[in-house]
C-alpha positions, 0 to 999 in steps of 0.5 A: 269169717275170720272169726272162725277162722282164727278159732280152727287155728287154736283148735288144731294147736290145742288138738297137737298139743293135747295128742302130744300129751296122750301120746306119752300119758296113754301108755302109762295107765294100766291095761284096762284103762289104756285106749290105743285108739285114742286119737280118734276120740281127739278127732272125733271132739275136734269135728264136734267142736268146730262144728259147734262153734260154727252155730255159736258164731251164726248165732251171734250174728242174728240176736245177743240173746240167742247166743245164750240160748243156742250155747244152752241148748247145743251143751245139751245136745252135745251132752246127749250125744256125748252119752250116747256114744259113750253107752253105744260103744260100750255095748258093742266092745265090752272088753274096751269099755273102760279104757274108751270111757276114760280116754273120752272123759279125759278128752270131753274134759280138756275141750271143754276147758278149751271152748269155755276158755275161748267162750269167755274171752270172747264174751268177757266185758272188759272191766273199767279203768276208771274206778268210780 
C-alpha cells in the first residue's frame, strides 16, 4: 500500500496547487461562468480519483491484463457518473448551471491529465540503453 500512499500524497499536492490557481482564476471569469463553490468540485474529484486509483492498484495485484479492463471500465463509469452529476446539478440549479459546468470541465481536464501522467509513469516500459 506504499504505492497508494505515495499517490495520495501527490494527489493532495496537485489538489492544493490547483486550488491556488482556481482561487485566483475563478474571480476573473465573467459572472455567467463563475462558480464560487469550485472547491466542492475539487474535493469531489479528490475522492473519486483516490477511490478509482485504489481499485486500479488492486487490479494490478491480480493479473496484468486486468489493469486494462479495469481502467477502461472505470473510465466509462466515471464518465457516466460525471455526466449524470452535471445534468442533475444543471436541472436543480439552472441559474448556476453554466458556472458549474465550466468549473467541472476544467477540474475534470486537470485531474484527467494528472491521472494519465501518473499511470504513464507507472506502466511505461523504459527504453533499452543498448541500441540494437
